[in-house]
C-alpha positions as CSV (number, residue, x, y, z in Angstrom):
1,M,122.7,3.9,8.8
2,I,120.6,4.1,5.7
3,S,122.9,1.8,3.8
4,F,122.6,-0.8,6.6
5,A,118.8,-0.7,6.3
6,R,118.9,-1.1,2.5
7,C,121.3,-4.0,2.8
8,T,119.0,-5.7,5.3
9,M,115.9,-5.2,3.2
10,R,117.7,-6.5,0.1
11,R,118.8,-9.6,2.0
12,L,115.3,-10.2,3.3
13,A,113.8,-9.8,-0.2
14,R,116.2,-12.2,-1.7
15,G,115.7,-14.8,1.0
16,T,111.9,-15.2,0.4
17,D,110.7,-17.8,-2.1
18,G,107.1,-16.5,-2.2
19,A,106.0,-18.9,0.5
20,E,104.9,-16.1,2.8
21,I,102.7,-14.6,0.0
22,A,101.0,-18.0,-0.6
23,E,100.5,-18.5,3.1
24,A,99.0,-15.0,3.5
25,A,96.7,-15.6,0.5
26,A,95.4,-18.8,2.1
27,V,95.0,-17.4,5.7
28,L,93.7,-13.9,5.1
29,P,90.3,-14.7,3.6
30,I,89.6,-17.1,6.5
31,M,90.6,-14.4,9.0
32,F,88.4,-11.8,7.3
33,M,85.5,-14.2,7.3
34,M,86.0,-14.8,11.0
35,V,86.1,-11.1,11.8
36,I,83.0,-10.4,9.6
37,G,81.2,-13.3,11.4
38,I,82.1,-12.0,14.8
39,L,80.7,-8.5,13.8
40,W,77.5,-9.9,12.4
41,F,76.9,-12.3,15.3
42,G,77.6,-9.4,17.7
43,Q,75.0,-7.3,15.9
44,A,72.5,-10.1,16.1
45,F,73.2,-10.4,19.9
46,S,72.8,-6.7,20.3
47,I,69.4,-6.7,18.5
48,Y,68.3,-9.7,20.6
49,G,69.1,-7.8,23.8
50,T,67.3,-4.7,22.6
51,I,64.1,-6.5,21.6
52,T,64.1,-8.5,24.9
53,R,64.4,-5.2,26.8
54,A,61.6,-3.8,24.6
55,A,59.4,-6.8,25.5
56,Q,60.1,-6.2,29.2
57,D,59.2,-2.5,28.9
58,G,56.0,-3.5,27.0
59,A,55.0,-6.1,29.7
60,R,55.7,-3.6,32.4
61,A,53.6,-0.9,30.7
62,A,50.7,-3.4,30.2
63,V,50.6,-4.5,33.8
64,A,50.8,-1.0,35.3
65,P,47.6,0.0,37.1
66,L,45.2,2.1,35.1
67,C,45.7,5.8,35.6
68,T,42.7,7.4,37.3
69,T,43.8,11.0,36.5
70,C,44.7,10.4,32.9
71,S,42.5,11.8,30.2
72,G,41.3,9.5,27.3
73,T,41.6,5.8,27.3
74,N,44.4,3.9,29.1
75,D,44.5,0.6,27.3
76,P,47.1,-1.9,28.6
77,S,47.6,-3.4,25.1
78,T,48.2,0.0,23.5
79,N,50.5,0.9,26.4
80,A,52.5,-2.2,25.8
81,Y,52.7,-1.5,22.0
82,N,53.8,2.1,22.6
83,A,56.5,1.0,25.1
84,V,57.9,-1.6,22.7
85,Q,57.7,0.8,19.8
86,S,59.6,3.6,21.7
87,A,62.2,1.1,22.9
88,L,62.9,0.0,19.3
89,Q,63.0,3.5,18.0
90,A,65.5,4.5,20.7
91,A,67.7,1.7,19.5
92,H,67.3,2.8,15.8
93,L,65.3,-0.4,14.9
94,D,62.2,-0.3,12.7
95,P,59.1,-1.1,14.8
96,S,57.1,-1.9,11.6
97,K,59.2,-5.1,11.1
98,M,58.1,-6.8,14.4
99,Q,55.6,-9.6,14.1
100,Q,53.7,-11.9,16.5
101,L,55.4,-15.2,17.2
102,S,54.3,-18.0,14.8
103,V,53.3,-20.1,17.9
104,T,51.5,-18.3,20.8
105,P,53.2,-19.0,24.1
106,P,51.1,-21.5,26.0
107,L,50.0,-19.6,29.1
108,C,47.0,-20.5,31.3
109,A,44.4,-18.1,32.7
110,C,45.2,-16.9,36.2
111,G,43.7,-19.1,38.9
112,T,43.7,-22.3,36.8
113,S,46.1,-25.1,37.2
114,T,48.8,-25.5,34.5
115,L,48.0,-29.2,34.4
116,T,44.3,-28.7,33.6
117,C,44.5,-25.9,31.0
118,S,46.6,-27.9,28.6
119,G,44.2,-27.2,25.7
120,N,42.7,-24.0,27.0
121,T,45.5,-21.4,26.9
122,V,45.1,-17.6,26.8
123,G,45.4,-16.2,23.3
124,C,46.9,-12.9,22.2
125,D,44.8,-9.7,22.4
126,S,43.1,-9.2,19.1
127,S,43.6,-5.4,19.2
128,Q,47.3,-5.8,18.5
129,T,48.6,-7.3,15.3
130,N,52.4,-6.8,15.7
131,I,52.9,-8.0,19.2
132,C,51.2,-10.6,21.3
133,V,49.8,-9.3,24.7
134,Q,48.5,-12.1,26.8
135,G,46.6,-11.2,30.0
136,V,44.4,-8.5,28.5
137,Q,41.5,-9.2,26.1
138,H,39.4,-7.0,23.9
139,T,36.1,-8.8,23.3
140,H,33.3,-7.1,21.5
141,G,34.7,-3.6,22.2
142,N,35.1,-4.3,25.9
143,L,38.4,-4.4,27.7
144,T,38.8,-7.2,30.3
145,E,41.9,-8.1,32.2
146,N,42.3,-11.9,31.9
147,L,45.6,-12.3,33.7
148,V,47.8,-15.2,32.8
149,Q,49.4,-17.6,35.2
150,L,53.1,-17.0,35.1
151,A,54.2,-19.5,37.7
152,P,52.4,-22.1,39.8
153,A,52.5,-21.7,43.5
154,S,52.3,-24.3,46.2
155,N,49.3,-22.5,47.9
156,G,47.2,-22.8,44.7
157,T,47.0,-19.1,43.8
158,G,50.0,-18.9,41.6
159,V,51.7,-15.7,40.3
160,C,49.5,-13.9,37.8
161,G,50.4,-11.1,35.3
162,V,50.8,-10.1,31.7
163,A,53.1,-11.5,29.0
164,V,54.3,-9.7,25.8
165,S,56.0,-11.5,23.0
166,F,57.0,-10.7,19.4
167,R,59.8,-11.5,16.9
168,Y,62.1,-9.3,14.9
169,P,63.9,-10.1,11.6
170,F,67.7,-10.1,11.2
171,S,69.7,-10.9,8.1
172,F,73.3,-12.0,8.1
173,W,75.8,-11.0,5.5
174,L,78.5,-13.7,5.4
175,P,79.6,-14.3,1.8
176,Y,80.3,-17.8,0.7
177,T,78.5,-19.3,3.7
178,S,75.0,-20.8,4.1
179,L,74.1,-17.8,6.3
180,N,74.6,-15.3,3.6
181,K,71.5,-13.1,3.3
182,Q,69.5,-15.6,5.4
183,L,66.6,-14.1,7.3
184,I,66.3,-15.3,10.8
185,W,63.6,-14.3,13.3
186,L,64.8,-13.3,16.8
187,P,62.1,-14.0,19.4
188,A,61.5,-11.7,22.4
189,Q,59.2,-12.6,25.3
190,A,58.7,-11.1,28.7
191,Q,56.4,-11.7,31.6
192,V,55.6,-9.2,34.4
193,R,53.7,-10.0,37.6
194,A,50.6,-8.0,38.4
195,E,51.0,-5.9,41.5
196,T,47.3,-5.8,42.3
197,Q,47.1,-9.3,43.7
């Protein structure tokens, strides 16, 4: 039995001209690059899902009614930031890396028509520097809810609420490609309807 296996192996070794080695040398690097690319794009998609969920949690925390039995201040913008921060930390992402979007999402104040507020959109709350909370404003130390129009309605009132947006960096590692060590910003934005309407 062992001699049969040896004979078979010798016959196979003699029958190769080295073509298989050359083919493997040509194909294996491409296969490895594809596997590495799949892993890195999967990681980017996972981070995108995480930051989108964090933005949803932040918007939900910002729009929640103020707690009447809570001690201290109950600031919607701070609640949004804390919710986003805890969601990122739970996913083992660094919350200090998130930044506001380079362009503020164009949302109108609640009660206005989306056609008439083209140049008069609601800006980000100035009390937060890492995330953009639209629908809550701190002006001169005073907190005012300036809900944003999330969707126009046929009856004219529309759907009002709060929007949270930010971006998070991600760097690919794909050697010998244009994406190698390129920093891209993954955007996250969520809107939640106010329940007090």
